[in-house]
C-alpha positions, 0 to 999 in steps of 0.5 A: 313214519319209519322206524330205525328198526325199518333201515336195511340191516346193509346200510346199517352195515356200510355206516359201521364200516365207514366209521371203524375205516374213518377211525383207522389209525393208519393212512396217509400220516402226512410228518415223519415221525421223530424221536429215538426207537427201540427194538429187541430180536430174539436176544441176538439183535439190539436195534435203534435208530433216532429220526430228528426233524430235520429229515435225518436220522442215526441208526445201530444194530447190533447182532452178537454171537454165538448163533450168529456172526457179530454185526455192529453197525452205527451209522449218524446223518443218513438223509431220507425223504419222506414218502407220506403215502408209503408211510416210510423213509425213503433212502433212495439216494442212500442206497444208490450212494457207495459211499453211503454208511447203510449202503456200506454196512449192508453190503459189508454184513450181507444184509440186503439195504433195510428198508423202515415203514412207519405204522403210526406208533412203531417203525418196522425195520427190514432187512433180506433176514427179517423184519424188528419192530422198534416201539417209541422210548418213554425215558430217551434210552434204549 
């Protein structure tokens, strides 16, 4: 009878790695997140979005001087398609619509069209100026 100690270490390591990978919180997320997500950066950027269960969201972004030009974006009823393979809000239709609020805001602010990905807990917002992590609100406000 073989004892546990005679099992090659490689097999034990592979089992451990497989177990850790299978329990990882990030992977394919089937459903879009919902709720209010809030973030701030450097004391000059305040950003939040509310994602609704009907594949729409509202987005608010405020960048305040003195170090940068003021940017104030308020977009409501933005439509998206949930991309579960990339865990992101697919905004292709909005980006190709010159009358869409996000498209207009990106052009006016020269920030580039934003992307929003979900890491299982937070929304990561990114444009050509950088990225910002928005965390879920536990109070219903930012």
